[in-house]
C-alpha positions as CSV (number, residue, x, y, z in Angstrom):
1,M,45.5,-17.7,14.5
2,K,44.9,-14.4,16.2
3,F,41.4,-13.1,16.6
4,T,39.4,-10.3,18.3
5,K,36.0,-10.9,19.9
6,M,33.6,-7.9,19.3
7,Q,29.9,-7.2,19.8
8,G,27.3,-4.7,18.7
9,C,24.3,-4.7,21.1
10,G,25.3,-8.2,22.1
11,N,25.4,-9.6,18.6
12,D,28.9,-11.1,18.9
13,Y,31.3,-12.3,16.2
14,I,34.9,-13.3,16.1
15,Y,37.0,-11.0,13.8
16,I,40.0,-12.3,11.9
17,N,42.5,-10.0,10.1
18,G,42.6,-11.4,6.6
19,F,45.6,-9.1,5.8
20,K,47.7,-11.3,8.1
21,E,45.9,-14.6,8.6
22,H,45.7,-16.6,5.4
23,I,43.1,-19.4,5.9
24,P,42.4,-21.6,2.9
25,Q,38.8,-20.9,1.6
26,E,37.8,-24.5,1.9
27,D,38.8,-24.6,5.5
28,K,36.8,-21.6,6.7
29,P,33.4,-23.2,7.3
30,E,34.7,-25.8,9.6
31,L,37.0,-23.3,11.4
32,V,34.0,-21.0,11.9
33,R,31.9,-23.8,13.4
34,K,34.7,-24.7,15.8
35,I,35.6,-21.1,16.9
36,S,31.9,-20.1,17.2
37,D,31.1,-22.9,19.6
38,R,30.2,-21.4,23.0
39,H,31.4,-24.5,24.9
40,F,34.4,-25.7,23.0
41,G,35.5,-22.6,21.1
42,V,35.6,-18.9,21.6
43,G,31.9,-18.5,21.3
44,G,30.0,-16.2,19.0
45,D,27.1,-15.8,16.5
46,G,29.7,-16.4,13.7
47,A,33.0,-15.2,12.4
48,I,34.0,-12.3,10.1
49,F,37.2,-12.1,8.1
50,I,38.4,-8.5,7.3
51,N,40.1,-8.7,3.9
52,P,41.7,-6.4,1.3
53,S,39.4,-5.2,-1.4
54,A,40.0,-3.6,-4.9
55,E,36.4,-2.1,-4.9
56,A,36.2,-0.7,-1.4
57,D,38.4,0.1,1.5
58,F,37.8,-3.3,3.0
59,E,36.0,-6.6,2.5
60,M,33.8,-8.2,5.1
61,E,33.6,-11.9,4.6
62,M,30.9,-13.1,7.0
63,Y,29.9,-16.6,8.2
64,N,27.1,-17.7,10.5
65,A,27.9,-20.0,13.5
66,D,26.9,-23.1,11.5
67,G,29.6,-22.3,8.9
68,S,27.2,-21.0,6.2
69,R,28.1,-17.8,4.3
70,A,25.9,-14.8,5.0
71,E,25.5,-11.7,2.8
72,M,25.4,-8.9,5.4
73,C,25.3,-8.1,9.1
74,G,24.6,-4.6,10.4
75,N,26.2,-5.2,13.8
76,G,29.1,-7.0,12.2
77,I,29.9,-4.2,9.7
78,R,29.9,-1.6,12.5
79,C,32.5,-3.7,14.4
80,V,34.5,-4.1,11.2
81,A,34.7,-0.3,11.1
82,K,35.9,-0.2,14.7
83,Y,38.4,-2.9,14.1
84,V,40.1,-1.3,11.1
85,Y,40.3,2.1,12.8
86,D,41.3,1.0,16.3
87,F,43.9,-1.4,15.0
88,G,45.4,1.1,12.6
89,L,44.4,-0.4,9.3
90,T,43.0,3.1,8.4
91,D,43.0,6.6,9.8
92,K,39.8,7.6,7.9
93,T,36.5,8.2,9.7
94,D,34.5,7.7,6.5
95,I,35.1,4.3,5.0
96,S,33.6,1.8,2.5
97,V,33.1,-1.9,3.2
98,I,32.1,-4.5,0.6
99,S,30.3,-7.8,1.5
100,C,29.1,-10.2,-1.2
101,G,29.5,-7.6,-3.9
102,N,27.5,-4.9,-2.1
103,I,29.3,-1.8,-0.8
104,K,28.2,0.1,2.3
105,Y,29.4,3.5,3.5
106,L,30.2,4.1,7.1
107,Q,30.7,7.2,9.3
108,L,32.8,6.6,12.5
109,S,32.3,8.6,15.6
110,L,35.3,8.6,18.0
111,K,35.5,8.7,21.8
112,D,38.9,9.0,23.5
113,G,40.6,8.2,20.2
114,K,38.6,5.0,19.6
115,V,35.4,4.2,17.6
116,G,32.3,4.4,19.8
117,T,29.4,4.4,17.4
118,V,29.0,4.0,13.7
119,R,26.4,5.3,11.3
120,V,25.9,3.0,8.3
121,D,24.3,3.8,4.9
122,M,22.7,0.4,4.5
123,G,21.3,1.2,1.0
124,A,17.8,1.1,-0.2
125,P,15.6,-1.8,1.0
126,I,14.7,-4.5,-1.6
127,L,11.0,-5.2,-1.6
128,A,10.1,-7.2,-4.7
129,A,9.4,-10.8,-3.6
130,E,11.6,-12.6,-6.0
131,E,14.6,-10.4,-5.1
132,I,14.4,-11.0,-1.4
133,P,13.8,-13.9,-2.2
134,V,10.3,-15.1,-1.1
135,T,8.1,-17.3,-3.2
136,P,5.1,-15.0,-4.1
137,M,1.5,-16.1,-4.0
138,P,0.2,-17.0,-7.4
139,G,-0.7,-13.9,-9.5
140,R,1.4,-11.6,-7.2
141,E,4.8,-12.0,-8.9
142,G,6.9,-8.9,-8.7
143,E,4.8,-7.3,-6.0
144,R,5.7,-6.3,-2.4
145,I,4.8,-8.6,0.5
146,V,3.3,-6.3,3.0
147,G,1.0,-7.7,5.7
148,E,0.6,-10.9,3.8
149,P,-0.7,-14.1,5.6
150,I,1.6,-17.1,6.2
151,I,0.7,-20.3,8.0
152,V,3.4,-21.5,10.3
153,Q,2.8,-24.5,12.6
154,G,-1.0,-24.2,12.1
155,R,-1.1,-20.5,13.1
156,E,-1.7,-17.6,10.7
157,Y,0.7,-14.7,10.9
158,A,0.9,-11.5,8.8
159,M,4.4,-11.0,7.5
160,T,6.2,-8.1,5.7
161,C,9.3,-9.2,3.8
162,V,12.4,-7.0,3.2
163,S,15.9,-7.6,2.0
164,M,18.7,-5.5,3.4
165,G,21.2,-7.5,1.4
166,N,19.9,-10.6,3.3
167,P,16.3,-11.8,3.6
168,H,13.9,-10.9,6.4
169,A,10.3,-11.6,7.4
170,V,8.9,-9.1,9.9
171,V,5.9,-10.2,12.0
172,F,4.0,-7.9,14.4
173,L,2.8,-9.4,17.7
174,D,1.1,-8.0,20.8
175,D,3.7,-9.7,23.1
176,V,7.3,-10.6,22.1
177,A,8.8,-10.8,25.6
178,H,7.1,-14.0,26.5
179,M,6.9,-15.7,23.1
180,D,8.6,-19.1,22.6
181,I,11.0,-18.1,19.9
182,E,13.0,-21.3,20.2
183,K,9.9,-23.2,19.2
184,I,8.6,-21.0,16.3
185,G,11.8,-19.6,14.9
186,P,13.1,-22.7,13.2
187,Y,9.8,-23.2,11.4
188,F,9.9,-19.7,9.9
189,E,13.6,-20.1,9.0
190,T,12.9,-23.3,6.9
191,H,9.4,-22.5,5.6
192,E,8.9,-23.5,2.0
193,R,8.2,-19.9,0.9
194,F,11.8,-18.9,1.7
195,P,14.2,-20.6,-0.9
196,R,17.3,-19.3,0.9
197,K,15.8,-19.5,4.4
198,I,14.9,-16.4,6.3
199,N,15.7,-14.1,9.3
200,T,12.6,-13.5,11.2
201,E,11.9,-10.4,13.3
202,F,9.1,-10.6,15.9
203,V,8.1,-7.0,16.7
204,K,5.9,-5.1,19.2
205,V,5.2,-1.4,18.3
206,L,5.4,0.6,21.5
207,D,4.7,4.1,19.9
208,R,5.4,6.0,16.7
209,H,9.1,6.2,17.5
210,T,9.9,3.0,19.4
211,V,9.5,-0.7,18.8
212,Q,10.6,-3.8,20.7
213,M,12.2,-6.6,18.6
214,R,13.4,-10.2,19.0
215,V,15.1,-12.0,16.1
216,W,15.7,-15.5,14.9
217,E,18.6,-15.5,12.6
218,R,19.0,-18.3,10.0
219,G,22.0,-20.5,10.7
220,T,22.4,-19.1,14.2
221,G,19.2,-19.0,16.2
222,E,18.1,-16.2,18.5
223,T,20.6,-13.4,18.8
224,L,20.7,-10.4,21.1
225,A,20.6,-8.0,18.2
226,C,20.5,-7.9,14.4
227,G,21.4,-4.7,12.5
228,T,19.9,-5.6,9.2
229,G,16.9,-7.0,11.1
230,C,16.4,-3.6,12.8
231,C,16.5,-1.9,9.4
232,A,14.0,-4.4,7.9
233,T,11.8,-3.9,11.0
234,V,11.6,-0.2,10.6
235,V,11.0,-0.5,6.8
236,A,8.1,-2.9,7.6
237,C,6.8,-0.5,10.3
238,I,6.7,2.4,7.8
239,L,5.2,0.3,5.0
240,N,2.4,-0.7,7.4
241,G,1.9,2.8,8.6
242,L,2.8,1.9,12.2
243,T,5.7,4.4,12.9
244,D,7.3,7.6,11.8
245,H,10.6,7.7,9.8
246,E,13.0,7.7,12.8
247,V,12.7,4.8,15.1
248,T,14.5,3.4,18.1
249,V,14.6,-0.4,18.1
250,K,14.9,-2.0,21.6
251,L,16.7,-5.3,21.5
252,L,17.7,-7.9,24.1
253,G,21.2,-6.5,23.8
254,G,20.7,-2.8,23.6
255,E,19.2,-0.1,21.3
256,M,19.7,1.1,17.7
257,K,18.5,4.1,15.8
258,I,17.1,3.5,12.3
259,E,16.1,6.2,9.8
260,W,14.3,5.7,6.4
261,D,12.4,8.2,4.3
262,G,9.8,5.7,3.3
263,A,10.5,6.2,-0.4
264,D,13.5,5.0,-2.5
265,G,16.2,6.3,-0.2
266,S,18.8,4.5,1.9
267,V,18.2,3.1,5.4
268,Y,20.6,4.6,8.0
269,M,21.6,2.6,11.0
270,T,23.4,4.0,14.0
271,G,24.6,1.9,16.9
272,P,27.6,0.9,19.1
273,A,30.6,-1.3,18.4
274,V,32.6,-2.8,21.3
275,S,35.8,-4.8,21.5
276,V,35.6,-7.6,24.1
277,F,39.0,-9.3,24.0
278,T,41.7,-10.6,21.8
279,G,43.4,-14.0,21.7
280,E,44.8,-16.9,19.7
281,F,42.9,-20.0,18.4
282,P,44.7,-23.2,17.4
283,I,44.2,-24.2,13.7
């Protein structure tokens, strides 16, 4: 099976051309676990199949490194855009991509005939607790979860919850560089209030236009970047009155620019997409 390794701000996935590679659906989770392994496989935060679609220009079928299906990945969808243009599957610089029934619209910026950065209309954030989903506190059904307390491993945190097509809990801290994310991340991910588990962003606000973020992704662990997590982080910042409406998010793997009007409009994400190498994997 041919593949291409790609990354956006260090959030790396293995991309498979579903137009040419026809893998039985039931075999995909095990294949993803094997190919994502950083010691015995190619290595990545997961795998993404790029498939034909009747509703959009392309379908993104995304899996976490543990073989579980995921709804959306902001870094992943930018790399899908780069793949389909650079490998000649489209000559358009405005495309649509569907993932788990949700269509996103992307603008491709070229450099030397190849895609360098991509701006994605990520759609409006989902804020109602049950739709994220997060189990609401009694009497707060249907409300937003903004700065709400949660006890994790005996410590109280204030979380703001957002879905960008996948669920996120954003926690603001004074120091994220030295936190033990490997210790606390799994307890957030599997907390009883998150029926489909959760991606957790640990965030330090640097100023009104800049934040620092580390992320624990469900089914994968800490990653160098998370596009939907950046979007959720900025939405949470604005809801808590901590930043303005255009924010640079500093990640372990790079930076992304996020824009949101603070009302009912779309969140816009702009960031890089990079091809690393191509190869073949035995199946």
